[in-house]
C-alpha positions as CSV (number, residue, x, y, z in Angstrom):
1,M,14.2,53.9,90.3
2,L,12.1,51.1,89.0
3,K,11.3,48.5,91.7
4,V,11.3,44.9,90.4
5,A,10.3,41.6,92.0
6,I,10.8,38.0,90.8
7,V,8.2,35.3,91.5
8,G,9.5,31.8,91.0
9,C,13.1,31.2,92.0
10,G,14.2,28.3,89.8
11,K,16.9,28.1,87.2
12,I,15.5,30.7,84.8
13,A,15.2,33.2,87.6
14,D,19.0,33.3,87.8
15,A,19.2,34.7,84.2
16,H,16.6,37.3,85.0
17,A,18.3,38.4,88.2
18,A,21.7,38.5,86.6
19,H,20.6,40.7,83.7
20,I,18.4,43.0,85.8
21,K,21.5,43.7,87.8
22,R,23.2,44.9,84.7
23,I,20.5,47.4,83.9
24,G,20.7,50.9,85.4
25,G,17.7,52.6,87.0
26,C,16.1,49.5,88.6
27,E,16.4,47.4,91.7
28,I,15.3,44.0,92.7
29,V,13.3,44.7,95.8
30,G,12.0,41.1,96.5
31,V,11.9,37.5,95.4
32,C,9.1,35.0,96.1
33,D,8.8,31.2,96.0
34,T,6.5,28.8,97.8
35,E,9.6,26.9,98.8
36,P,11.5,29.0,101.4
37,L,14.9,27.6,100.5
38,M,14.5,28.6,96.8
39,A,13.6,32.1,97.7
40,R,16.5,32.4,100.2
41,Q,19.2,31.1,97.9
42,L,18.2,33.5,95.1
43,A,18.0,36.5,97.5
44,E,21.4,35.7,99.0
45,R,23.2,35.1,95.7
46,F,21.9,38.3,94.2
47,Q,21.9,40.5,97.3
48,V,18.1,41.0,97.4
49,K,17.0,42.3,100.8
50,K,13.5,40.8,101.0
51,Q,12.3,37.2,100.3
52,F,8.8,35.9,100.5
53,T,6.8,32.7,100.2
54,D,3.5,34.5,99.8
55,L,2.7,36.6,96.7
56,A,0.3,39.0,98.5
57,K,3.0,39.8,101.2
58,L,5.6,40.4,98.4
59,L,3.3,43.0,96.8
60,D,2.2,44.5,100.1
61,E,5.7,44.9,101.6
62,A,8.1,45.2,98.6
63,R,5.6,47.2,96.5
64,P,7.2,46.4,93.1
65,D,6.5,48.3,89.9
66,V,7.3,45.3,87.8
67,V,6.9,41.6,88.5
68,H,8.8,38.9,86.6
69,I,6.9,35.6,86.6
70,T,9.4,32.7,86.3
71,T,7.1,29.9,87.7
72,P,5.9,26.8,85.8
73,P,3.5,27.6,82.9
74,E,0.3,26.4,84.5
75,S,0.6,29.2,87.1
76,H,1.4,32.0,84.7
77,Y,-2.2,33.3,84.1
78,K,-3.3,33.3,87.8
79,I,-0.2,35.0,89.0
80,A,0.0,37.5,86.2
81,A,-3.7,38.5,86.6
82,Y,-3.3,39.0,90.3
83,C,-0.2,41.2,89.8
84,L,-2.0,43.3,87.2
85,D,-5.0,43.6,89.5
86,R,-2.6,44.9,92.2
87,G,-1.2,47.5,89.8
88,C,2.1,45.9,88.6
89,H,3.5,45.7,85.1
90,V,4.3,42.0,84.3
91,Y,7.0,40.1,82.4
92,V,5.9,36.5,81.9
93,E,8.3,33.7,81.0
94,K,7.4,31.6,78.0
95,P,4.9,30.2,77.3
96,F,2.8,33.3,78.0
97,T,-0.2,31.3,79.1
98,L,-1.6,27.8,78.7
99,N,-4.0,28.8,75.9
100,Y,-5.2,31.6,73.7
101,P,-8.3,32.6,75.7
102,D,-6.1,33.2,78.8
103,A,-3.7,35.2,76.7
104,Q,-6.6,37.4,75.5
105,R,-7.8,37.9,79.0
106,L,-4.4,38.9,80.4
107,I,-3.8,41.5,77.6
108,A,-7.4,42.9,78.0
109,L,-6.8,43.2,81.8
110,A,-3.4,45.0,81.2
111,D,-5.1,47.4,78.8
112,E,-8.0,48.0,81.3
113,K,-5.5,48.8,84.1
114,K,-3.2,50.8,81.7
115,L,-0.3,48.5,82.5
116,K,2.2,46.7,80.3
117,L,2.9,43.1,79.6
118,T,5.6,41.1,77.8
119,V,6.6,37.5,77.3
120,G,10.1,36.0,77.6
121,H,10.8,35.4,73.9
122,D,14.3,36.7,74.5
123,A,15.8,34.9,71.5
124,Q,14.2,37.5,69.3
125,F,16.4,40.2,71.0
126,N,19.9,38.7,70.8
127,H,22.6,40.2,68.6
128,V,21.9,38.3,65.5
129,A,18.1,38.7,65.7
130,R,18.5,42.5,65.9
131,R,20.8,42.4,62.9
132,M,18.2,40.3,61.1
133,R,15.5,42.9,61.9
134,E,17.6,45.7,60.5
135,L,18.1,43.7,57.3
136,V,14.4,43.2,56.9
137,R,13.7,46.8,57.5
138,S,16.2,47.8,54.8
139,G,14.0,46.0,52.2
140,Y,16.5,43.2,51.5
141,L,13.7,40.6,51.1
142,G,12.1,42.7,48.4
143,G,8.7,42.5,50.1
144,A,6.8,40.4,52.6
145,P,8.2,36.9,53.2
146,V,7.0,34.3,50.8
147,H,8.1,31.3,52.9
148,M,9.7,30.7,56.3
149,E,11.3,27.7,58.0
150,S,11.8,27.7,61.8
151,Y,13.9,24.9,63.4
152,Y,14.0,24.4,67.1
153,C,15.8,21.4,68.4
154,Y,16.0,20.1,72.0
155,E,18.6,17.6,73.0
156,L,17.2,15.2,75.6
157,G,20.6,14.1,76.8
158,D,21.0,12.8,80.3
159,S,20.1,15.8,82.4
160,G,18.3,15.6,85.7
161,Y,15.4,17.4,84.2
162,V,14.9,14.9,81.5
163,R,15.3,11.9,83.9
164,A,12.7,13.4,86.2
165,L,10.3,14.0,83.3
166,L,10.6,10.5,82.0
167,S,10.4,8.8,85.4
168,D,7.8,10.9,87.1
169,K,4.3,10.4,85.7
170,Q,3.0,13.3,87.8
171,H,5.7,15.8,86.6
172,W,4.3,19.3,86.0
173,V,5.4,19.2,82.3
174,R,3.1,16.2,81.7
175,R,0.1,18.2,83.0
176,L,0.5,20.9,80.3
177,P,-1.8,20.6,77.3
178,G,1.2,20.1,75.0
179,K,3.4,18.4,77.6
180,L,7.2,18.8,76.7
181,L,6.3,20.8,73.5
182,H,4.3,23.3,75.5
183,N,7.3,24.3,77.6
184,I,9.6,24.8,74.6
185,I,8.2,25.5,71.2
186,S,6.9,29.1,71.7
187,H,10.4,30.4,70.9
188,G,10.3,28.8,67.4
189,I,6.7,29.7,66.8
190,A,7.1,33.3,67.8
191,K,9.8,33.8,65.2
192,I,7.3,32.9,62.5
193,A,4.4,34.9,64.1
194,E,6.5,38.0,63.9
195,F,6.2,38.0,60.1
196,L,2.6,36.7,59.7
197,T,-0.2,39.1,58.9
198,A,-3.3,37.0,59.2
199,D,-4.9,36.6,62.6
200,S,-6.0,33.0,62.0
201,P,-3.6,31.1,59.7
202,Q,-4.3,27.5,58.8
203,V,-2.2,25.1,60.9
204,I,-1.5,21.4,60.1
205,A,0.4,19.6,62.7
206,H,2.0,16.1,62.9
207,G,3.7,14.8,66.0
208,F,5.0,11.5,67.3
209,V,7.1,9.9,70.0
210,S,10.6,9.3,68.8
211,P,11.9,5.7,68.5
212,L,14.5,6.6,71.3
213,L,11.8,7.5,73.8
214,K,9.7,4.4,72.7
215,R,12.6,2.2,73.5
216,M,12.7,3.8,77.0
217,G,9.1,2.9,77.5
218,E,7.7,6.4,76.9
219,T,4.4,6.6,75.0
220,E,3.0,10.1,76.0
221,I,5.8,12.6,75.5
222,I,5.8,13.8,71.9
223,D,9.3,14.9,71.0
224,E,9.1,15.1,67.2
225,L,6.8,17.7,65.6
226,R,6.3,19.0,62.1
227,V,3.9,21.9,61.4
228,I,2.7,23.6,58.2
229,I,1.4,27.2,58.7
230,S,-0.3,29.0,55.8
231,E,-1.9,32.3,55.2
232,E,-4.4,32.4,52.4
233,E,-2.7,33.3,49.2
234,R,0.4,34.7,51.0
235,T,3.1,33.6,53.4
236,T,3.7,29.9,54.3
237,A,5.9,28.5,56.9
238,Y,7.3,25.2,58.2
239,F,8.1,24.6,61.9
240,T,10.2,21.7,62.9
241,F,10.8,20.6,66.5
242,S,13.1,17.6,67.1
243,S,15.0,15.9,69.9
244,Q,16.7,13.5,67.5
245,M,17.8,15.4,64.3
246,R,21.5,16.3,64.0
247,P,22.9,18.8,63.9
248,S,20.7,20.1,66.7
249,M,19.9,23.6,65.6
250,H,17.9,26.8,66.2
251,Q,17.5,28.4,62.9
252,L,15.1,30.7,61.0
253,R,15.1,30.8,57.2
254,V,13.2,33.5,55.5
255,F,12.6,33.7,51.7
256,G,11.3,36.9,50.1
257,P,10.3,37.7,46.5
258,K,13.8,39.0,45.9
259,N,16.3,37.6,48.4
260,G,16.4,35.5,51.6
261,F,18.5,34.9,54.7
262,I,19.4,32.2,57.3
263,L,19.6,33.2,60.9
264,D,21.5,30.7,63.1
265,Q,20.8,31.4,66.8
266,D,23.5,28.9,68.0
267,Q,26.3,30.3,66.0
268,E,25.1,33.9,66.0
269,T,25.3,34.1,62.2
270,L,23.2,35.9,59.7
271,I,23.8,34.8,56.1
272,K,22.2,36.7,53.2
273,L,20.9,34.5,50.3
274,R,21.1,36.3,47.0
275,G,18.0,35.7,44.9
276,G,19.6,36.1,41.5
277,R,21.9,33.7,39.8
278,F,25.3,34.3,38.1
279,K,25.8,33.2,34.5
280,S,27.3,30.0,33.5
281,Y,30.1,28.6,35.7
282,A,30.3,31.8,37.8
283,E,27.4,30.3,39.8
284,N,29.8,27.6,41.0
285,F,32.5,29.9,42.2
286,I,31.2,33.4,43.1
287,P,28.5,32.3,45.6
288,P,30.9,30.1,47.7
289,A,33.3,33.1,47.9
290,I,30.4,35.4,49.0
291,F,29.3,32.9,51.7
292,A,32.9,32.6,52.9
293,S,33.1,36.4,53.2
294,Q,29.8,36.6,55.1
295,F,30.9,33.9,57.6
296,I,34.2,35.8,58.2
297,G,32.1,39.0,58.7
298,N,29.9,37.3,61.2
299,L,33.0,36.0,63.0
300,T,34.5,39.5,63.1
301,T,31.2,40.9,64.5
302,N,30.9,38.2,67.2
303,M,34.6,38.7,68.2
304,R,34.1,42.4,68.5
305,A,31.1,42.0,70.7
306,F,33.0,39.4,72.8
307,V,36.1,41.7,73.3
308,T,33.9,44.6,74.3
309,N,32.1,42.4,76.9
310,D,28.8,42.5,75.1
311,F,28.5,38.8,74.2
312,H,26.8,37.3,77.3
313,M,24.9,34.0,77.3
314,K,21.2,34.7,76.7
315,S,22.0,38.3,76.0
316,G,18.6,38.7,74.5
317,I,17.1,38.7,78.0
318,K,18.9,41.9,78.9
319,V,17.8,43.7,75.8
320,L,14.2,42.5,76.1
321,I,14.0,43.5,79.8
322,E,15.6,46.8,79.2
323,S,13.3,47.5,76.3
324,F,10.3,46.5,78.4
325,Y,11.4,48.8,81.3
326,K,11.8,51.7,78.8
327,S,8.3,51.1,77.5
328,I,7.1,51.5,81.1
329,V,9.1,54.5,82.1
330,H,8.6,56.5,78.9
331,D,5.2,55.0,77.9
332,L,6.5,53.5,74.7
333,P,5.1,50.5,72.8
334,V,6.0,47.2,74.4
335,P,8.9,45.4,72.7
336,I,6.8,42.4,71.6
337,P,3.5,43.5,70.1
338,Y,0.4,41.9,71.7
339,R,-0.7,40.7,68.3
340,E,2.4,38.5,68.1
341,I,1.8,37.1,71.6
342,L,-1.8,36.3,70.7
343,L,-0.9,34.7,67.4
344,T,1.8,32.5,68.9
345,A,-0.7,31.3,71.5
346,K,-3.4,30.7,68.9
347,I,-1.0,28.6,66.7
348,M,0.1,26.6,69.7
349,D,-3.5,25.9,70.7
350,S,-4.2,24.6,67.2
351,I,-1.1,22.3,67.3
352,F,-1.9,20.8,70.6
353,D,-5.6,20.4,69.8
354,Q,-4.6,18.3,66.7
355,L,-2.0,16.3,68.5
356,N,-4.3,15.5,71.5
357,A,-7.2,14.6,69.2
358,R,-5.0,12.1,67.3
359,Q,-3.7,10.6,70.6
360,L,-7.3,10.2,71.8
361,L,-8.3,8.5,68.6
362,S,-5.3,6.2,68.7
363,T,-6.1,5.3,72.3
364,Y,-9.7,4.6,71.4
365,E,-8.7,2.4,68.4
366,C,-6.3,0.4,70.6
367,Q,-9.1,-0.1,73.2
368,M,-11.5,-1.2,70.5
369,R,-9.1,-3.8,69.1
370,E,-8.5,-5.2,72.6
371,T,-12.3,-5.4,73.5
372,T,-13.8,-6.4,70.2
373,P,-13.5,-10.2,69.5
374,L,-12.2,-11.2,66.2
375,Q,-15.0,-12.3,63.9
376,T,-14.6,-15.5,61.9
377,H,-16.4,-16.1,58.7
378,P,-17.6,-19.6,57.7
379,H,-16.3,-21.1,54.5
380,N,-18.8,-21.1,51.7
């Protein structure tokens, strides 16, 4: 029996606990949060016997084999390193760490201790993502991807989280190097990283505060991001993050030398894009029929999964956790290769470095305009 603990008892911890309960051969032996009420409510709702407010006591008394870290990102590195030092395998919620060097150090420590690590990129393990991977393995693309487009939207809406973020200048999200983006975009970046082969691709990032947030008086939270990622003489990719574009979507589009596909995470659809064209007017009639057939096929697949009770919200979490546990018990490769984790972190570092540099320059220019008196030139 694999003994599991959860550190951090907020909203995402619920999804972890619920899916761990669905996996055989494991047991949640303790939960921990610095706020006693948070630890107690999670323990009571998921029938966990032990609850803690101190991490050391959790490890001493519950003695877990695996620790799930579901705390705010700024604490991920410190908690994960401590748990690894104490001999525990670690599942870290996204983003893995605040920066690439910390990600390197964690993975090196896990290797040194002969322990395993993974990160919560669960969207890569839902039904449609697994079908996509099978399609790629079958050779449908005709080779390595030529170009990719990853879209990851986030609707600000009127949630309590968004209101707190916009009104509280000390909110923990504002302390992240990439602020709002840092807490969200790793999912979309990781989908691209899975197919890249270079360790240091070129990254060009442009971000800005949307007109909506500006009207609300917000000047620091960048909620619109466009990124170009390029490997020398090989794969290119675009990444788009937006709080304003509609439809709001979470898509991955991959184009190979022969064919392509569109994966829609929200609708759980995988649409194959035929590379060749039909002759004459057939191009106007046959492709729409093919697309219609594919959508019906996706509908049938989703309905079948729903009827057989295998269509849970955030179902990818269960598959990722289960795969991670199997890698521990049977000493198999981890479900997300460390190379992909590191590459995702490196791309994110590059994005935030560029955005922060531009913000500093913009602030400096504004200060210079305010402090430098206008010069007047006499008429000749």
